[in-house]
N, C-alpha and C positions, 0 to 999 in steps of 0.2 A: 370219590372224592377220598381221599386219603385226610386220616386224621393226626393233626400234630400232638404230639404229647412232649412237653418240655422236661426235660432232666436236666436241670443243673442249668448251661449254659449249652449244652451239647441238644441239640432239636434232633427227633427223627419220624418220620412218617410210620402211622400204625398200618398194620394191613388193612387191603380193602375191604371193608364191610361188605359181606356177602348179600346178593338181591338188594332189595327193599331195607333193612336194617338201616342204611343211612338216613331212610326217609324220617324213621322215628328217633335217631340219634340228632340229628340236625335241626328238625323242624317239631314234630310231636313232642321231644322229650320235655321240650323247655315252655312247652304249649300252655296258656290259660285254659282250663276244664270247667264250662260252667252246665251245670244239669239243668236240662228245658222241663223236666218232668212233676208230675204232683205224685204226691205218695197215696196208695190205694187203702182206704179206711174204712170200715163199715157205714161211716156217717157221710162219704164223700156226697156230692151231687148227683143223681142218676136222673134221665127221664122218666115222669112220673108213671108211665106205662110199664117200667120196669120194677121189681122187687129190689130192695137193697140187697147189699149183700152181707156175709157172716163171716165172721170167723171162731173158731174153736178149736181147742187143744187136741191132738191128732190120739187116738186110741187105737188099742190092739184090735185087730181085725179078727184074729183068734187066740185060742188059747194058746201058749208059748211054754211049754212045760218047764218050771225053774225059774222063770223069767217076768211072766205077765198073763193075764187072763184076758180072755175077749170082754172088749169092753172097759178094761183100763188104761186110766188116761198115762200117756208116756211121761214123766217128769226127771228132772235134773236127780233127784235125787236117789228115786227108784233104778233107773235105767240109763243115767247117764247121759242123756239126750232130750230133745224135746223136739217135736213137729208141728204143723198146722194144721186143720181142716179149713179149708177157704168153700164157703158157697157162694159162688159167684154166678148170679140168676141171668146175668149178658154178659158178652164178650164187648158191650160199649160201656167201658168204667175208664173213668179218670184220662190221663194222656193217653191217646188211642193214636193207630193206624190202622186207615179202614181201606180192606183191599177192595178193587171194583166190583167182587163177588157181594157185600155187603147189600149191594141194591141188582146187582146184574149178575144170574148165575152162568153164563155164558163166560163170565172171564174169571182171572184167579182167584181162589180164595188165600187167606193169610200164611198158609205152608205152600203156596205155590208162589211166593213172590220170588225172584231170582237174588242171589247172593249178593248181586252188585248194590243192593238196597244196603248200605254196609254205612257208606263215608262218603260224601257229596261235598262239592260248595255252597256254605249256607249264605243266603240273602236272608237281611230282615228288612221289611218295608214296615216303616212306622206311619199309622195312622191315628195316633192317640190323640193328638192335637184336634182331628176333625171329631172324633167319637167324643170328646169330651163337651163339645158345641151339640151334638147332636148324637145321642147317646145309639140309636139305631140305625147308624153310620156304616155304607158299605162300600169296601175299595171300587175304585173305579180304574178305568183305564188309565186317565190323567193323572191318577196318584202315581200308577207304575210309570209312566212316561216322565212326569215330574223327578221322580227319585233317578231315574236313569241320566236325564240331563247333568245331577250331581254326581250319581257315582258310577256311570259307564251302565254301557248294556249288560242285563243279566245273562250270565253264561248257560247256556244249555245244558242239559241235565242237573242243574242245579235244583236245590230245594229252597221255595221259597216261603216264609214265614211271615203271619203280617200282625204285626204287633198292635194292640186296642190297649191293653193296659186292662182288659177285661180280668185276666186270672189273679189281679192284686185284690179282689175280693173273694176269692177261693178261700175256703170251702162254704161259701155263707150261701145254704142252697134256696133262701128265698130269693137273694141275689140270682143264682143262678138259672132261676124259672123266669127272671123278667123277660120281658119280650115288647118291640123289636130290640136285639141285641146287635154288636158289631158284626158287621158280616163279610162277605167277600162277593162282590156282586159278578153276575154269569158272564158278562161283556168282559170282566178283569182275569175273570179265569179264562176264559178262551184265548185271549190275548196271550197267557200268561204259557199257555201250551199250544195253542197252535203259531203262535209269533215266535216265541221266545224258547219251546222245547225243553220246558222245564221239567223234572223228573216228577215232584208232585209238590201242592201248597201247602200251608198247613196254621191253625189260627187257635186263639186261647180259647173261645166258646165251645161247646160239644155238638154247634151244627155248623153247616157253612155259611145258612144264611135263614133270613126272617119270613121269606115269601110262603105263602097259605101251601104251596107243592116243594118246598127246598127245591128250587130248580137249579142252585148250581151244582149240590150234591147230586142231584139225578144226572144231570147232565157228565159229570165227572165219572159216574160208576158206570154210565152205558155207553162212553166212552174208552173205557179200559184204564182211567187213570185211579191210579191210590190218593189219600188226603188223610194229614196229621188232625185231629183234634183235640183241645184241651192241653197247650203247649202252653209252659210257663216260664218265666225269667226274662223274657225279650226285651226287657228294659237293660238288662245286663248285656248286651252283646250288640258289636257296632255290627252295622248297618252292612258293611261287606268286609271280607278277609277272612273269615272264620271257615271253617269245614263243619258238616253235624256229622255224629257217629250215630247210627239209627240200630235199635233191637229190640226184638220182640220174639215172644216163643211163638213156636211153629204147632197149633193145634189142626188136627187132621180137619178138613173141610170147613175151617174156619172161616166166618166173614167178620170179624171183626178182630181188633188185638190190641191187646193193652201192650204201652210200648214204652221204650226210651229213648229220649234224645238228648245227646251230650252235645254243646256245642264245643268246638276244639278252635282257641283263638290266638292271636299272636302275643307274647311274653308280655309286652306293655301294654295290657287291656287291664283296666284297673279292678274288672270284678274276676273271680272266678279262681279254682285253686291250680297248683302245679304238682309235677310228680314232683314226690318225697321218698326217702328213705323210709319215712313212718309208713308207706302205703304198705309193707309187707316186714314183719307181721304187723297185723293192726291193733293200735293200742288199746290195753282194757278201761273200760268203763270203772269207777267208784261206785257205780248204782249200777248193778247187774238187772237184767232183762227180768218181767216176772209175769204171772197171768194176774191181768185184772177183770175179775168178775163182772164189775159193774161198767166199765168200758168196754169189753170185749176183745180186747186187745193185749198182749203185750205192751208194758209200758216199762219205763226206767224210774 
């Protein structure tokens, strides 16, 4: 499809954009972008049986003649840059993408997920009203059917996120440990995967369900399905019409994954930000980052 560029009163068709570039120019460039991910900090809620993460200033691993001695902290003042050493006792932190190998070693780990886990249609099923009445409510097939009656059938290959508003209390550790918590029922999971053939589902809490055996997560992983956990900001996303960008690091043999999800929504979406000339170069802050010993992280 050509792009018409006005030059006074004379219009001329621009050259055809190669490949998929027109998809960006005509659709994604003007979209609203909404981050659905939590920031990882040393204080974020974790499963009690895992140790807490810790951040530190990166140090030289060996003597570097005329530059640094082994153990020296790299600083802006002395070396022109800084880096961070992360102690991450688990790959189950914050916003996650769990590959099926998290529970079932015969299925793919995080580094074996295909590149097609990159951009998909996004569906947001709302159940926050049910959760407001019953904090331990779990999504039911009837909720999915009611959603489809209003918005149409969930497309195959899509990602389905379940809104409970649980994430509004993040990162309150005491709240995060409260059980039962909003979940996704096993029958609903089976319906979404076996009848609607979705790619994966996601939820705001750090587990799929509050059953004693985590039956939903067990079923998903042992049937080759991935899932998203710790998703945020679903109250800002329309139920249908958006895409979701999916990013995660490829740790060899990893059975969990730190993830970033970004909803890409129509231009008239009230929330989110649009592509801007200020995206590059990024603006400087009047408050430079600096290491805070008490917080154990860099702050402004």
